[in-house]
C-alpha positions as CSV (number, residue, x, y, z in Angstrom):
1,M,100.1,87.6,111.2
2,S,100.0,91.2,112.4
3,L,97.6,93.4,114.3
4,F,95.4,96.0,112.5
5,A,93.0,98.5,113.9
6,F,89.9,99.6,112.0
7,E,88.5,103.0,113.0
8,L,84.7,102.7,113.0
9,G,82.3,105.1,111.4
10,R,79.4,107.0,113.0
11,K,77.1,104.0,113.6
12,K,79.6,101.9,115.5
13,E,77.6,98.6,115.9
14,L,76.7,98.5,112.2
15,C,80.3,99.3,111.2
16,F,81.6,96.6,113.5
17,A,79.1,94.1,112.1
18,E,80.4,94.8,108.6
19,L,84.0,94.1,109.7
20,V,83.0,90.8,111.3
21,A,81.1,89.8,108.1
22,V,84.2,90.5,106.0
23,L,87.0,89.5,108.2
24,G,85.5,86.8,110.4
25,K,84.8,86.5,114.1
26,S,87.9,84.3,114.7
27,R,90.2,87.2,113.8
28,I,88.9,89.6,116.4
29,V,91.4,90.6,119.1
30,E,89.3,93.3,120.8
31,R,86.6,95.9,120.3
32,N,86.7,99.3,122.0
33,L,85.1,102.7,121.6
34,D,86.2,103.9,118.2
35,T,88.1,100.9,116.9
36,A,88.1,97.1,116.3
37,I,91.4,95.3,116.3
38,F,91.9,92.2,114.2
39,E,94.8,89.8,113.7
40,L,95.3,89.3,110.0
41,D,97.7,88.2,107.3
42,K,99.1,90.9,105.1
43,F,96.6,92.4,102.6
44,D,96.2,95.3,100.1
45,P,95.0,98.1,102.5
46,T,93.6,100.3,99.8
47,E,91.6,97.5,98.2
48,L,90.1,96.5,101.6
49,Q,89.5,100.1,102.7
50,D,87.6,100.8,99.4
51,K,85.4,97.8,100.1
52,L,84.4,98.8,103.7
53,G,81.7,101.4,103.8
54,G,81.8,101.5,107.7
55,T,85.5,101.9,108.3
56,I,87.1,105.3,108.3
57,K,90.7,104.2,108.2
58,I,93.0,101.2,108.7
59,V,95.9,101.3,111.1
60,E,98.8,98.8,111.1
61,I,99.9,98.3,114.7
62,F,103.6,98.0,115.4
63,H,103.9,98.5,119.2
64,D,101.8,98.1,122.3
65,I,102.4,99.2,125.9
66,P,100.4,97.8,128.9
67,H,98.4,100.4,130.8
68,R,96.5,100.4,134.1
69,G,93.4,102.4,133.1
70,S,95.2,105.7,132.5
71,C,97.7,106.3,129.7
72,K,99.2,109.5,131.3
73,P,102.1,107.6,132.9
74,L,103.0,106.1,129.5
75,E,104.0,109.4,127.8
76,N,107.7,108.7,128.4
77,D,107.3,105.2,126.9
78,I,105.6,106.8,123.8
79,I,108.5,109.3,123.5
80,S,111.0,106.5,123.8
81,F,109.2,104.6,121.0
82,I,109.1,107.7,118.7
83,S,112.8,108.4,119.2
84,K,113.6,104.9,117.9
85,K,110.9,104.4,115.3
86,F,111.1,107.7,113.4
87,P,114.8,107.4,112.4
88,E,113.9,103.9,111.1
89,L,110.9,105.2,109.1
90,F,112.3,108.4,107.7
91,Q,116.1,108.0,107.4
92,N,116.1,108.6,103.6
93,Y,113.0,111.0,103.4
94,E,113.1,114.0,101.1
95,G,110.7,116.9,101.0
96,K,108.3,118.4,103.4
97,L,106.7,115.8,105.6
98,P,103.0,116.1,106.7
99,F,102.5,114.7,110.2
100,A,99.4,113.8,112.2
101,L,98.9,112.4,115.6
102,S,95.6,110.7,116.1
103,F,94.0,109.5,119.3
104,L,91.4,106.7,119.1
105,S,89.2,105.2,121.8
106,F,90.1,107.8,124.5
107,K,87.1,108.8,126.7
108,N,89.2,111.6,128.1
109,P,90.9,113.6,125.3
110,G,93.3,115.3,127.8
111,E,94.6,112.0,129.1
112,I,97.8,112.4,127.0
113,D,99.6,115.6,126.5
114,T,99.2,116.1,122.7
115,R,101.3,119.2,122.6
116,K,104.2,117.5,124.3
117,L,104.2,114.5,121.9
118,L,103.8,116.7,118.8
119,N,106.6,118.9,119.8
120,F,108.9,116.0,120.6
121,S,108.0,114.3,117.2
122,K,108.9,117.6,115.4
123,K,112.2,117.7,117.3
124,I,113.1,114.2,116.3
125,L,112.2,114.8,112.6
126,K,114.2,118.1,112.6
127,S,117.2,116.1,114.0
128,L,116.9,113.9,111.0
129,G,117.1,116.9,108.7
130,I,113.4,116.6,107.8
131,N,111.2,119.7,107.3
132,C,107.7,118.8,108.7
133,R,104.3,120.3,109.3
134,F,101.6,119.2,111.7
135,V,98.0,118.9,110.6
136,N,96.9,118.8,114.2
137,K,95.2,122.2,114.5
138,N,95.8,123.8,117.9
139,F,97.4,120.6,119.1
140,S,94.0,118.9,119.1
141,N,93.0,115.5,117.6
142,T,92.9,115.4,113.8
143,K,89.8,114.8,111.7
144,P,90.1,112.0,109.2
145,S,89.0,114.4,106.5
146,T,91.9,116.6,107.3
147,I,94.3,113.7,107.1
148,Y,92.8,112.7,103.7
149,K,92.9,116.1,102.2
150,A,96.5,116.7,103.4
151,R,97.6,113.4,101.9
152,V,99.3,112.5,105.1
153,I,99.2,108.8,104.6
154,E,100.8,109.0,101.1
155,K,103.4,111.7,101.9
156,G,104.1,111.4,105.6
157,I,102.7,109.6,108.7
158,D,99.5,109.5,110.7
159,L,100.7,108.1,114.0
160,C,97.8,106.6,115.9
161,L,97.6,106.0,119.6
162,I,94.8,103.6,120.4
163,K,93.6,102.9,123.9
164,G,92.7,99.3,124.2
165,I,91.3,97.3,127.0
166,R,94.6,96.6,128.6
167,D,97.2,98.0,126.1
168,L,98.0,101.3,124.5
169,F,98.5,100.4,120.8
170,I,100.7,102.5,118.6
171,G,100.4,102.2,114.8
172,E,100.5,104.0,111.5
173,S,97.5,104.6,109.2
174,I,97.9,102.7,106.0
175,A,94.5,103.5,104.3
176,I,91.7,106.0,104.7
177,Q,88.3,106.5,103.2
178,D,88.4,108.0,99.7
179,I,85.9,110.8,100.4
180,D,86.2,112.2,96.9
181,S,85.1,108.9,95.3
182,Y,82.1,108.6,97.7
183,S,81.1,112.2,97.0
184,L,81.3,111.6,93.3
185,R,79.1,108.5,93.5
186,D,76.7,110.2,95.9
187,Y,76.2,113.6,94.4
188,D,77.6,113.6,90.8
189,K,75.8,110.7,89.2
190,P,73.7,111.9,86.3
191,K,70.2,111.0,87.7
192,K,69.0,111.7,91.2
193,D,65.6,111.7,92.9
194,A,65.2,112.7,96.5
195,R,61.6,111.4,96.6
196,V,62.7,107.8,96.4
197,G,65.3,108.1,99.1
198,M,69.0,108.8,98.9
199,L,70.8,105.6,100.0
200,P,74.4,106.6,100.8
201,P,77.0,104.6,98.9
202,K,78.8,103.8,102.2
203,L,75.6,102.3,103.6
204,A,75.0,100.3,100.4
205,Q,78.5,98.8,100.7
206,V,77.8,97.8,104.3
207,M,74.6,96.1,103.4
208,I,76.2,94.2,100.5
209,N,78.9,93.0,102.9
210,L,76.4,91.9,105.5
211,A,74.8,89.7,102.8
212,G,78.0,87.5,102.7
213,Q,81.4,87.3,101.2
214,N,80.7,84.6,98.5
215,T,78.0,86.5,96.7
216,K,78.5,87.0,92.9
217,T,75.1,88.3,91.9
218,I,73.2,91.0,93.9
219,Y,69.5,91.7,93.2
220,D,67.7,95.0,94.2
221,P,63.9,94.8,93.6
222,F,63.5,98.5,94.4
223,C,66.6,99.8,92.5
224,G,65.6,103.4,92.4
225,T,68.6,105.4,91.0
226,G,70.9,102.3,91.1
227,T,73.1,102.9,94.2
228,V,73.1,99.2,95.3
229,L,73.8,98.1,91.7
230,I,76.7,100.5,91.3
231,E,78.3,99.5,94.7
232,S,77.9,95.8,93.8
233,M,79.6,96.3,90.5
234,L,82.5,98.2,92.2
235,M,82.9,95.1,94.3
236,G,83.2,92.9,91.2
237,K,79.7,91.5,91.5
238,Q,76.9,91.4,88.9
239,G,74.1,93.9,89.7
240,I,70.5,93.1,88.8
241,G,67.8,95.6,89.6
242,S,64.1,96.2,89.0
243,D,61.6,98.9,89.8
244,L,57.9,99.4,89.4
245,E,58.4,102.9,87.9
246,P,59.8,103.1,84.3
247,R,61.4,106.4,85.3
248,M,63.5,104.7,88.0
249,V,64.5,101.9,85.5
250,E,65.7,104.6,83.1
251,F,67.6,106.4,85.9
252,S,69.3,103.2,87.1
253,E,70.4,102.3,83.6
254,I,71.9,105.8,83.0
255,N,73.6,105.9,86.4
256,C,75.0,102.3,86.0
257,A,76.3,103.1,82.5
258,W,77.9,106.3,83.8
259,A,79.5,104.5,86.8
260,K,80.8,101.7,84.6
261,E,82.6,104.2,82.4
262,Q,83.7,106.5,85.2
263,F,85.3,103.7,87.3
264,R,86.2,101.4,84.4
265,M,84.3,98.5,85.7
266,E,83.9,95.2,83.9
267,S,81.1,93.8,86.1
268,P,77.7,93.5,84.2
269,F,74.4,94.9,85.2
270,K,70.8,94.2,84.2
271,I,67.7,96.3,85.0
272,F,64.1,95.7,84.1
273,Q,60.6,97.1,85.0
274,K,58.5,95.0,87.4
275,D,56.5,95.2,90.6
276,A,58.5,93.3,93.2
277,Q,55.2,91.8,94.5
278,S,54.6,90.0,91.2
279,L,58.0,88.7,90.2
280,T,58.2,85.4,88.4
281,K,61.0,82.9,87.7
282,K,61.2,84.2,84.1
283,D,62.2,87.6,85.5
284,L,65.2,86.2,87.4
285,P,66.8,83.5,85.2
286,E,70.2,84.1,86.9
287,K,71.0,82.6,90.3
288,I,70.6,85.3,92.8
289,D,73.1,85.1,95.7
290,A,71.6,87.9,97.8
291,V,68.9,90.5,97.8
292,V,70.0,93.9,99.0
293,T,67.6,96.8,98.9
294,E,66.6,100.1,100.5
295,G,63.1,99.4,99.4
296,Y,60.2,101.8,99.7
297,L,60.4,103.9,102.9
298,G,57.1,105.6,102.5
299,K,56.0,109.0,101.2
300,P,58.4,111.9,101.7
301,I,57.5,113.9,104.9
302,S,58.7,117.2,106.1
303,K,57.4,117.1,109.7
304,I,57.3,114.6,112.5
305,P,54.3,112.2,111.7
306,D,51.5,111.9,114.3
307,A,50.3,108.5,115.6
308,K,47.5,108.3,113.0
309,Y,49.9,108.8,110.1
310,Q,52.4,106.3,111.6
311,E,49.7,103.7,111.8
312,F,48.6,104.3,108.2
313,A,52.2,104.3,106.9
314,F,53.2,101.2,108.8
315,K,50.1,99.3,107.6
316,E,50.9,100.2,104.0
317,L,54.6,99.2,104.4
318,S,53.8,96.0,106.2
319,N,51.5,94.9,103.4
320,L,54.2,95.7,100.8
321,H,57.0,93.9,102.7
322,S,54.9,90.9,103.4
323,N,54.0,90.5,99.7
324,W,57.4,91.0,98.1
325,L,59.2,88.9,100.7
326,R,56.8,86.0,100.2
327,N,57.4,86.3,96.5
328,I,61.2,86.5,96.6
329,H,61.3,83.6,99.0
330,E,60.0,81.3,96.3
331,L,62.4,82.6,93.6
332,T,65.7,82.4,95.4
333,P,67.9,79.6,96.7
334,K,68.0,78.5,100.4
335,T,71.3,80.4,101.0
336,C,70.1,83.7,99.6
337,K,70.0,86.3,102.4
338,V,67.9,89.5,102.3
339,V,69.4,92.7,103.6
340,M,66.9,95.5,103.6
341,C,65.9,98.9,105.0
342,V,62.7,99.1,107.1
343,T,61.2,102.5,107.9
344,A,61.4,103.9,111.4
345,Y,60.4,107.4,112.5
346,K,62.3,109.8,114.8
347,V,59.9,111.4,117.3
348,G,61.8,113.6,119.7
349,N,64.5,111.4,121.2
350,N,62.6,108.2,120.4
351,L,62.6,105.9,117.4
352,I,59.3,104.4,116.4
353,H,59.9,101.1,114.6
354,L,57.6,99.2,112.2
355,P,55.7,96.9,114.6
356,N,55.8,93.1,114.4
357,F,58.4,92.9,111.6
358,A,59.9,89.7,112.9
359,Q,56.5,88.0,112.8
360,L,55.9,89.4,109.3
361,A,59.2,88.0,108.1
362,K,58.6,84.6,109.7
363,Q,55.3,84.3,107.9
364,A,57.2,85.1,104.6
365,G,59.6,82.3,105.4
366,Y,62.5,84.3,107.0
367,R,64.1,84.9,110.4
368,V,65.7,88.2,111.3
369,T,69.3,87.5,112.3
370,E,70.6,91.1,112.7
371,T,69.1,94.5,113.2
372,Y,70.9,97.9,113.2
373,T,69.5,101.4,113.0
374,Y,70.9,104.0,110.7
375,D,69.7,107.6,111.3
376,R,70.8,111.2,111.1
377,D,70.1,114.1,113.4
378,D,68.5,116.2,110.6
379,Q,66.2,113.5,109.2
380,I,62.8,112.3,110.4
381,V,62.9,109.0,108.6
382,A,65.4,106.5,109.9
383,R,66.4,103.1,108.4
384,D,66.3,99.8,110.4
385,I,68.8,97.6,108.6
386,K,67.5,94.0,108.7
387,V,69.4,90.9,107.8
388,L,67.1,88.0,106.9
389,E,67.9,84.3,106.4
390,K,65.5,81.7,105.1
391,I,63.9,79.4,107.8
């Protein structure tokens, strides 16, 4: 087994929960600010990366140095490591080599002299007869998007220094989020409708992973424009969706057909019109392994809602969730988890959550096992991601 670090996305707790769901608790070595380190057997890094909506990049660790809080005294140890490792990695390299130095989980960015390490790395590469270029602008830390666009991982090396609890880990990035593919799925699908919410593909992936690793058929009773279905199919699962509005059924069908051709997927999908509150067994003849849905978040709003509006909206949403959860409970097997978004409102620096949701879920036959909030600075409506298991 080897050590691998996973750089966590913006919502750290949610991203870490996805990793635990996919890789297992027993494989965790440690969790720190930006990364989680796991001990794993060898795997296909691109395949795993493409499955993880909450992981920015995967790093294979090949060296560690104990530290005592500060990594500043370790610069000479890092230099010594680079002087030995680079000749081993690049002895037969041809062409211009893109090079990045990434620092992860450092509270103090100035704790290590980036300029010194970059210049030394360049010196070693030149001594090997290699023409190289840094992607670290002004000797600062490098954004993952820059590393991706410069194709550093494919053509060169993204050397990562990761500050752990007791060790400084040194490794090489072996996979990074395919931002072009995410953008294509998010913005270029044929049918879009901002009124029904715009569930990001990355978040849909995280939610599907939280539902469990042995799921083969995912059902979305509020399928909208088909994001959950598309991401399920990309993971090799069958996607089944329904929606109250015929227009959304049409949009999902068009988008799923587009994605199936665009990404050459073999996974099947099925979409039908139905109110989630009145589903019957005839509507779901297939065995549903998990229910994953953004659901209805309420009417679109352009300003912070006052207390009266919040009360009205939460009452409407509570009634809807109570009805459809009771209904789906009767139609799915005992092991079928529900992963759903529940509306929350951002009021100033506070989040106002739908009240008494745990009690509502219990009355419908579920217990809430996990809760994570997904929000953005420029949005009023946030999502509480709830993982439900049958009681």
